[in-house]
Structures are given as C-alpha cells and as structure tokens.
C-alpha positions, 0 to 999 in steps of 0.5 A: 937817547936825548934827553931834555934839559931840566934846570936853568944852570945847564940850559945856560951852560949848554948855550955857552957850550954853543958859543951863544949868549944866553943873555938876555933870558926868560924863564916862565910856565907857558905852554906856548913855547918850546918847554924846558931849553931853547933858544933864539939866535935871532933877537927883535930890536924891542919886541922878542930881545930874550935870547935863551929861554927856559920854560917849567910848563908840563907841555910845550909847543914848537916855535919858529923863531925857538930852537930846542937845546937837549943834551945827549950822553956820552961823547955827544954833547948837545943837540941844537934842533935847526929850524927850515926857512918857510920859502925854502919849498917856494924859493927853490921853484923859483932860484936854481941854486936852493936845489939839492946838491948830490955831486962833489960841488958842496963846500959842507962834507957829507957823512955817511957810513963810508966816510965816517971813520976818515971824517970823525977821527980826528980826536981834538976836533968838533964836528957841527953835524946837521941832519937831515931827510934828504940831500943838502939844498944849496940853501941849507949848504948857505945857512951852514956856511953863515953859521960858520961865518959867524962863530969862525972867530971866536973860535979860533980865540977860544982855541976850538976846532970845529967842521961842518958836516952833513947827513942824510938820515933817509939813506944813514939809518944806522948813523941816524939809530946812534945820533938818534936826532930828536927832530929833522932837520936837526944839528948835533954838536959831537967830538972828534974819536980816534977809535970809532965803530 
C-alpha cells in the first residue's frame, strides 16, 4: 500500500532520489494544494518558482502544476504521480501521431505478465514504470522520452542505470494490485530483482 511522506526531510530526500532539485521550496498549511509532499518540475520564471512543496494541511487538493510524491515499502521506492496534458484529447483528434501505440513501433517497452521476468531481472537497474488505463499513445511516449533525455546525462554521471517501461493497468490487473498506483496515470520507480514473482 502506498503511503504519504509525512516529514519535510523525507520529502526532500525523496525528491533528490528522483534526480530532481527540491530548492527553492514552499512549506505551509494550505488546503488548495496537494497534502504533504509534491513537486513542481517546471517552475515559472517569476511566479511559481518553488519546486518542492510540503503541505501540512489536514486536507489537500490536486493541482495541475504539482506532482504528489509518495513512498512504497520494500523493493518499491518512490511513486511520482504524473500529469496528463489537458489538450491531449483535443490534439488527438487533429493529429494522428497522438493515437494509441499497440504494435512494436514504440520505443518504450510494455511491462506485462509475459515480459515482467525478462524486463525486471537486471538487479542493478532501476525502472521507471509509467502506468495508465489503456494503451500507450504517441503523446505518452513523447513525454517519457523527453524525461529520459532530460535526466540521462545526470544519471550516467552518478553511475545509475534507469530504464523506462509502460503498463496498461486495465489489462494487467495482478501487476496493478501489486504496484497499487495512488492515481492514474502514475509513474513508479522500481529496483530490478533477479528473482521476481
């Protein structure tokens, strides 16, 4: 079961472990923002400079520019809830490149019951698994490849191997139950295991 990050220090550590910068940060009690730990990955130039947000309010509200960060027990490290562009639906009508990718033409590999042993078997590799209901779209894949391009050099400098996978939780219900995403779409960071399931 996923759990919220309850301290400022753990929130900061979680953001650093994801290869992100926590500073400048915002901390306060405000019900109009996500509760506890969240991250703004694209700060504004003048307004909205804060990256890490730690909200101590008893209740919270989701916001498009903030991605909540939670933790998982055992092999599962941190969950970074992803955001979907508001114009994805409208752009898919006008641009055929945003359609669902269901064949072998995509770069990001699909994680499913048949591929899990092969894809997650590298013990010293971390995996960013993008989870959603339905197939991977070109918009999804483009977003994941942009993230990969953005972090690849920094990860390599630190000697960290990170691979990217996607999962259709509507089809792979057993894996969904195991990973227990707090919201969809989500992305979860997993550590490879030699002996899995």
